C-alpha positions in Angstrom: 92.2 81.2 129.6 92.7 84.5 128.2 89.8 86.7 127.1 90.1 86.1 123.6 90.2 82.0 123.9 87.6 79.6 124.1 87.1 76.8 126.8 89.6 74.8 124.7 92.3 77.2 124.7 92.4 78.1 121.1 91.7 81.5 119.7 88.0 82.5 119.2 87.2 83.4 115.6 83.7 84.5 116.6 81.9 87.0 118.5 78.2 87.3 119.7 76.7 90.5 121.0 74.9 88.5 123.8 78.4 86.9 125.0 80.3 90.3 124.7 77.7 91.9 126.9 78.0 89.2 129.5 81.3 90.9 130.3 80.0 94.1 131.0 80.5 95.8 133.6 84.1 95.1 134.1 85.7 94.5 137.5 85.7 98.4 138.2 82.7 99.1 136.2 84.1 99.3 132.9 81.7 99.6 129.9 84.2 98.0 127.5 85.6 94.7 127.1 88.2 93.2 124.7 86.3 90.1 122.7 88.8 89.1 119.9 92.2 89.7 118.5 94.5 88.8 115.9 97.8 90.3 114.8 97.0 94.5 115.1 93.4 93.8 115.2 91.6 94.1 118.5 87.6 94.1 118.9 86.0 95.2 121.9 82.3 95.7 122.9 81.4 99.3 124.4 78.1 100.4 126.0 78.5 103.6 127.7 75.7 104.5 129.9 75.0 108.3 130.6 77.9 109.8 129.2 80.8 109.1 126.6 84.2 109.6 128.8 86.5 108.7 126.0 89.6 110.5 125.0 91.4 110.2 121.5 93.0 106.5 121.1 96.5 106.1 119.8 95.1 103.7 116.9 92.7 104.2 114.1 89.3 102.6 114.8 86.1 101.5 113.7 82.6 101.5 115.3 79.9 99.6 114.2 76.7 100.4 115.8 74.7 97.5 117.2 71.8 99.2 118.7 71.1 102.7 120.1 70.7 106.0 118.1 72.5 109.4 119.0 75.1 111.7 117.6 78.7 111.2 117.1 81.1 113.5 117.6 84.2 113.0 115.2 87.0 115.6 115.2 84.8 118.9 114.1 82.1 116.7 112.4 79.1 115.7 114.2 77.0 112.8 112.6 73.4 111.0 113.8 74.0 107.4 114.0 71.9 104.5 114.4 71.8 100.5 114.2 74.1 99.3 111.2 76.0 102.3 111.0 80.0 102.1 110.5 81.9 104.9 112.2 85.9 105.6 111.4 87.9 107.7 113.6 91.6 108.0 112.8 94.1 107.6 115.5 94.6 110.7 117.7 91.1 112.5 117.0 88.7 113.5 119.7 85.4 111.7 119.4 82.7 110.7 121.6 79.0 109.5 121.6 76.6 112.2 122.7 72.8 112.5 123.2 72.6 108.6 123.1 69.9 106.1 124.2 70.3 104.0 127.0 70.5 101.0 124.5 73.8 101.8 122.8 76.3 99.0 122.0 78.9 99.4 119.4 81.7 96.9 118.6 84.8 98.7 118.4 88.0 97.5 115.7 91.3 99.0 116.7 93.9 98.2 114.1 97.2 99.2 112.7 100.3 101.0 114.2 100.0 103.5 117.0 99.9 106.8 115.2 97.4 105.2 112.7 97.6 104.1 109.2 99.0 106.9 106.6 95.8 107.9 104.5 96.4 106.9 100.9 96.1 109.4 97.9 93.2 108.9 95.5 94.2 106.1 92.9 96.6 104.5 95.4 96.2 100.8 95.8 
């Protein structure tokens, strides 16, 4: 059974925080796990502890904060964050969570091609 399938072998279309947290830590102590996938979209759960060792990713991503607070470094910007916040990071941009609480859990959605999607000009559809 692949990580994105349910017991009957069909693709999962629903993820819960409790179920995703049951995948952590990974075999080698990883604090992230893939939960769902469809086309170019991949959903992971990420729950760093102590420090966030991330490096820039090759694809655009969204973080949806489930629990925890702290500060998010996104390129040259810094933002406080808390539960319910959504954070966008373009492909290749340096980013990390800093000064976060021990209960930090986020959904991470990777999507689109490597190198990221081109930004649309205002007024384009």
